[in-house]
C-alpha positions as CSV (number, residue, x, y, z in Angstrom):
1,M,0.0,0.0,0.0
2,I,2.0,3.0,-1.3
3,Y,-0.9,5.3,-0.4
4,G,-3.3,5.1,2.5
5,H,-0.9,5.2,5.4
6,G,-0.9,8.0,8.0
7,D,0.6,11.4,7.6
8,D,-0.9,12.0,4.1
9,R,-0.5,15.8,4.3
10,Y,0.5,15.7,0.7
11,R,-3.2,15.2,-0.2
12,Y,-4.1,18.6,1.2
13,A,-2.9,22.2,0.3
14,I,-3.3,23.0,4.0
15,E,-1.0,24.3,6.7
16,F,-2.1,22.0,9.5
17,K,-2.2,23.2,13.1
18,A,-1.7,19.7,14.4
19,N,-1.0,16.2,12.9
20,F,-2.7,13.3,14.8
21,S,-2.4,10.9,11.9
22,S,1.2,9.8,12.3
23,N,2.2,7.9,15.4
24,V,5.7,9.2,15.7
25,W,7.2,11.2,18.6
26,Y,5.1,14.3,18.9
27,E,7.8,16.9,19.5
28,R,9.4,16.2,16.1
29,T,13.1,15.7,15.5
30,S,15.9,16.4,18.0
31,E,17.5,19.8,17.3
32,E,20.9,18.2,18.3
33,L,20.4,15.5,15.7
34,L,19.4,18.0,13.0
35,S,22.4,20.1,13.8
36,H,24.7,17.1,13.6
37,L,23.3,16.0,10.2
38,S,23.6,19.5,8.8
39,E,27.3,19.3,9.5
40,Y,27.5,15.9,8.0
41,L,25.7,16.9,4.8
42,P,28.8,17.0,2.5
43,A,29.2,13.2,3.0
44,I,26.4,12.7,0.4
45,A,29.2,13.1,-2.2
46,N,30.4,9.6,-1.2
47,Y,28.7,6.2,-1.3
48,P,27.4,4.9,2.0
49,T,28.9,1.8,3.7
50,P,27.1,-1.1,1.9
51,N,25.9,-2.8,5.0
52,A,26.2,0.1,7.5
53,D,28.6,-2.1,9.5
54,E,29.6,0.6,12.0
55,L,26.0,1.2,12.9
56,A,25.3,-2.5,13.2
57,E,28.1,-2.7,15.7
58,K,26.7,0.2,17.8
59,I,23.2,-1.3,17.8
60,A,24.5,-4.8,18.7
61,S,26.4,-3.3,21.6
62,H,23.3,-1.4,22.7
63,H,21.3,-4.6,22.9
64,Q,24.3,-6.7,24.2
65,L,24.3,-8.8,21.1
66,K,26.9,-9.8,18.5
67,P,27.0,-7.7,15.2
68,D,26.1,-10.8,13.2
69,S,22.6,-10.6,14.7
70,I,21.9,-7.1,13.2
71,L,20.9,-6.2,9.7
72,I,20.3,-2.5,9.0
73,T,17.3,-1.7,6.7
74,N,15.7,1.2,4.9
75,G,13.0,1.5,7.5
76,A,11.0,-1.4,8.9
77,T,9.1,-1.8,5.7
78,E,12.1,-3.0,3.7
79,A,12.6,-5.6,6.4
80,F,9.2,-7.1,5.9
81,Y,9.7,-7.4,2.1
82,M,13.1,-9.0,2.7
83,I,11.7,-11.5,5.2
84,A,8.8,-12.4,2.9
85,S,11.3,-13.0,0.1
86,I,13.1,-15.8,1.9
87,F,9.7,-17.5,2.5
88,Y,8.7,-17.2,-1.2
89,G,5.5,-19.2,-2.0
90,K,5.1,-20.5,1.5
91,K,2.3,-20.0,4.1
92,A,1.9,-16.9,6.2
93,A,-0.5,-15.7,8.9
94,I,-1.2,-12.1,9.7
95,G,-3.0,-10.8,12.8
96,I,-5.6,-8.1,11.9
97,P,-6.2,-5.3,12.1
98,T,-2.6,-4.3,11.6
99,F,0.0,-2.7,9.4
100,S,-0.8,-3.3,5.7
101,E,2.8,-3.8,4.5
102,Y,2.9,-7.4,5.9
103,E,0.2,-8.4,3.5
104,D,1.7,-6.5,0.6
105,A,5.1,-8.1,1.2
106,C,3.6,-11.6,1.3
107,T,1.5,-11.0,-1.7
108,K,4.5,-9.8,-3.7
109,N,6.3,-13.0,-2.8
110,K,3.3,-15.2,-3.7
111,M,2.8,-16.5,-0.2
112,H,-0.5,-18.2,0.8
113,L,-2.1,-15.9,3.3
114,R,-4.6,-16.3,6.1
115,Y,-5.7,-13.9,8.8
116,Y,-6.3,-14.3,12.5
117,K,-7.6,-11.8,15.0
118,R,-4.7,-10.0,16.6
119,S,-6.3,-10.0,20.0
120,N,-6.7,-13.8,19.7
121,L,-3.0,-14.5,19.1
122,Q,-2.7,-16.8,22.1
123,H,-5.7,-18.9,21.1
124,T,-4.9,-19.3,17.4
125,N,-3.3,-22.5,16.0
126,F,-0.4,-22.0,13.6
127,E,0.6,-24.4,10.9
128,D,2.1,-21.6,8.9
129,D,5.7,-21.0,7.9
130,L,5.6,-17.4,8.9
131,V,3.5,-15.4,11.4
132,F,3.5,-11.6,11.6
133,V,2.9,-10.1,15.1
134,C,2.9,-6.3,15.5
135,N,3.7,-5.7,19.2
136,P,2.3,-3.3,20.4
137,N,-0.2,-3.5,17.5
138,N,-0.9,-0.8,15.0
139,P,-3.6,0.6,15.0
140,D,-5.1,-0.4,18.4
141,G,-2.1,-0.7,20.7
142,F,-3.0,-4.3,21.7
143,S,0.1,-5.9,23.3
144,T,1.4,-9.4,24.0
145,T,3.9,-10.1,26.7
146,T,7.3,-11.7,26.2
147,S,6.2,-14.8,28.2
148,E,3.2,-15.2,26.0
149,L,5.3,-15.0,22.8
150,Q,7.8,-17.5,24.3
151,E,4.9,-20.0,24.7
152,L,4.2,-19.6,21.0
153,L,7.8,-20.1,20.0
154,I,7.9,-23.3,22.0
155,K,4.6,-24.6,20.9
156,Y,5.3,-24.0,17.1
157,P,9.0,-24.6,16.5
158,D,8.5,-25.0,12.8
159,T,6.9,-21.6,12.5
160,T,8.9,-18.4,12.3
161,F,7.4,-15.5,14.2
162,V,8.2,-12.0,13.0
163,I,7.7,-9.6,15.9
164,D,7.4,-6.0,14.7
165,E,8.5,-3.8,17.6
166,A,8.3,-0.5,15.8
167,Y,6.3,0.9,18.7
168,I,7.8,-1.0,21.6
169,D,9.2,2.3,23.0
170,F,5.8,3.9,23.0
171,T,4.5,1.7,25.9
172,F,5.5,0.6,29.4
173,Q,3.1,-2.3,29.3
174,I,5.5,-4.7,27.6
175,T,9.3,-5.1,26.9
176,S,11.3,-6.3,23.9
177,C,11.6,-10.0,23.3
178,I,15.2,-9.6,22.1
179,L,16.4,-11.8,25.0
180,L,14.5,-14.7,23.5
181,L,16.9,-14.8,20.5
182,E,19.4,-16.7,22.6
183,E,17.0,-19.6,22.9
184,F,14.9,-19.5,19.7
185,D,15.9,-19.7,16.1
186,N,12.3,-19.3,14.9
187,L,12.2,-15.6,15.9
188,I,12.8,-12.5,13.8
189,I,12.5,-9.1,15.4
190,V,12.0,-5.9,13.4
191,K,12.9,-2.5,15.0
192,S,12.4,1.0,13.8
193,L,14.2,4.2,14.7
194,T,11.9,6.5,12.7
195,K,9.1,6.6,15.2
196,L,10.9,7.2,18.5
197,F,13.3,9.8,17.1
198,S,10.9,11.3,14.5
199,I,13.0,10.7,11.4
200,P,10.5,8.8,9.1
201,G,11.8,10.8,6.1
202,L,15.2,9.2,6.5
203,R,13.9,5.6,6.6
204,L,15.9,3.7,9.1
205,G,15.2,0.4,10.8
206,Y,16.9,-3.0,11.6
207,I,16.4,-6.7,11.9
208,V,17.5,-8.7,14.9
209,C,17.8,-12.4,14.3
210,N,20.1,-15.4,14.4
211,P,23.2,-15.2,12.2
212,E,22.0,-17.9,9.8
213,T,18.8,-16.0,9.1
214,K,20.7,-12.8,8.7
215,N,22.9,-14.4,6.0
216,R,19.8,-15.5,4.1
217,L,18.2,-12.1,4.4
218,Q,21.5,-10.4,3.3
219,Q,21.3,-12.3,0.0
220,S,18.0,-10.6,-0.9
221,K,19.0,-7.1,0.2
222,M,19.7,-4.4,-2.3
223,P,23.2,-2.9,-2.0
224,W,23.3,0.7,-0.5
225,S,19.6,0.5,0.4
226,V,20.3,2.7,3.5
227,N,21.6,6.1,2.6
228,A,24.6,7.9,4.2
229,M,22.4,10.4,6.1
230,A,20.3,7.7,7.6
231,I,23.4,5.8,8.7
232,E,24.9,8.8,10.3
233,A,21.6,9.6,12.0
234,G,21.7,6.1,13.5
235,N,25.3,6.5,14.6
236,Y,24.5,9.8,16.3
237,I,21.4,8.3,18.0
238,F,23.3,5.3,19.5
239,N,26.3,7.5,20.5
240,N,23.9,9.8,22.4
241,Y,21.0,7.4,23.1
242,H,20.2,8.3,26.7
243,T,20.7,12.0,26.0
244,I,18.2,12.4,23.1
245,C,15.8,9.6,23.9
246,P,12.4,11.2,24.5
247,N,10.5,11.2,27.8
248,M,7.8,8.7,26.9
249,K,6.1,9.0,30.4
250,I,4.9,12.5,29.5
251,L,3.4,11.5,26.1
252,L,1.7,8.5,27.5
253,A,0.1,10.7,30.2
254,Y,-1.2,13.0,27.4
255,S,-2.5,10.0,25.5
256,K,-4.5,8.7,28.5
257,T,-6.1,12.1,29.1
258,L,-7.0,12.5,25.4
259,Q,-8.5,9.0,25.3
260,K,-10.8,9.8,28.2
261,Q,-11.8,13.1,26.7
262,I,-12.8,11.7,23.4
263,D,-14.5,8.6,24.9
264,S,-16.7,11.0,27.0
265,L,-18.2,12.4,23.8
266,N,-21.4,10.6,22.9
267,Y,-20.4,10.2,19.2
268,F,-17.2,8.3,19.9
269,S,-16.1,5.1,21.7
270,V,-12.3,4.7,22.3
271,T,-10.5,1.4,22.4
272,S,-8.2,1.9,25.5
273,S,-4.5,1.8,24.6
274,E,-1.3,1.9,26.6
275,T,0.5,3.6,23.7
276,N,0.5,7.1,22.3
277,Y,-2.0,6.1,19.6
278,F,-5.5,4.6,19.8
279,L,-8.6,3.7,17.8
280,A,-11.9,5.6,18.1
281,Q,-15.1,4.2,16.8
282,L,-17.7,6.6,15.3
283,K,-21.5,6.0,15.8
284,T,-21.9,6.3,12.0
285,P,-19.6,5.2,9.1
286,D,-18.3,8.6,8.4
287,A,-14.5,8.3,9.0
288,A,-13.6,9.8,5.6
289,K,-16.1,12.7,6.0
290,L,-14.8,13.4,9.5
291,K,-11.2,13.4,8.3
292,D,-12.0,16.0,5.6
293,Y,-14.1,18.0,8.0
294,L,-11.2,18.3,10.5
295,A,-8.7,19.0,7.7
296,Y,-10.7,21.7,5.9
297,T,-12.5,23.3,8.8
298,H,-10.0,23.0,11.7
299,Q,-6.7,22.3,9.9
300,L,-6.3,19.1,11.9
301,L,-5.2,15.8,10.4
302,I,-6.3,12.4,11.7
303,R,-6.0,8.8,10.3
304,D,-9.0,7.3,8.5
305,A,-8.6,3.7,9.7
306,S,-11.2,2.2,7.4
307,N,-8.5,0.7,5.1
308,F,-7.1,-1.5,7.9
309,R,-8.2,-5.1,7.1
310,G,-10.8,-6.0,9.7
311,L,-12.0,-2.4,10.3
312,D,-14.5,-0.2,8.4
313,E,-15.7,3.4,8.0
314,H,-16.6,3.6,11.7
315,Y,-12.9,3.8,12.7
316,I,-10.3,6.6,13.0
317,R,-6.8,6.4,14.6
318,I,-5.4,9.2,16.7
319,A,-1.9,9.8,17.9
320,S,-1.7,12.1,20.9
321,Q,0.1,15.4,20.7
322,D,0.7,18.0,23.5
323,P,-2.2,19.2,25.6
324,K,-2.8,22.4,23.6
325,K,-3.1,20.5,20.3
326,N,-5.1,17.8,21.9
327,E,-7.6,20.4,23.1
328,L,-8.0,21.7,19.5
329,L,-8.9,18.2,18.5
330,V,-11.4,17.6,21.3
331,N,-13.1,20.8,20.7
332,A,-13.4,20.1,17.0
333,L,-14.8,16.6,17.6
334,K,-17.3,18.1,20.0
335,E,-18.4,20.5,17.3
336,W,-18.7,17.6,14.8
337,S,-20.7,15.4,17.1
338,T,-23.2,18.2,17.9
339,R,-23.8,19.4,14.3
């Protein structure tokens, strides 16, 4: 799905007051990181390191792993396509509703797809070669604990589980399952740096897996897929991780308040989430109309969630911002619901 994701500001000739459609860190990119990259800009005259080896070493050290467990990718999306390519023509299961690129990657690689309800992960039987699990899930924030995932890895040793942890830093409810890599070869973890550090335009993610799987994935990876600026951004992030890492406690508190405010409106019902983003269900199937109303009348952008498999025109996704911007949205939704 090239089009239809969040942050589709390009569709509107509008200067938005607030963007609730993209679930990245709400305060935008670190000024320190931007300053560093501006000084590094002349490096674009040279080719980047083909495998971003230096960055892989920094990330491995950060997770207390060996570098042969890390593969740097052009955002998490490239990772999903690479993973699907080494399972070409085999069977895959996807928990819905969820990120659409799992399905697109599998379809491109002629995999036989089936769908399970993401919230029923623990009660689903798997005879598939590959299972995609977004954790916490996009768009509803539903989470599965490490011990619950461990049970699945034990129960289905012939099934490879791809755990997408793109939003793991946006919740305190669960922790990463990276430690399970020491015990299980049927585990692939996909991480993203674009959400937490607000650099989606640079496209930077990585795969964490066993060395054998990494070697297989490497064979399907395009050379120089990660550009020099993205690599340097990653180097800076992991050299200064604890200094520039955002204070998630603040954002999650904002999110909880916003969820309660919107859920109190008669026209909306919020699915409670322990992340910075959440689903809201409308009384009538008017997600697209509401999105355009907010955009053109209030210069606010939300995510129409009707194109998530398993959802329909009753659903929107909202990513919390700061209290002032959240207030703009609540007031606009009040106005909509009383028209």
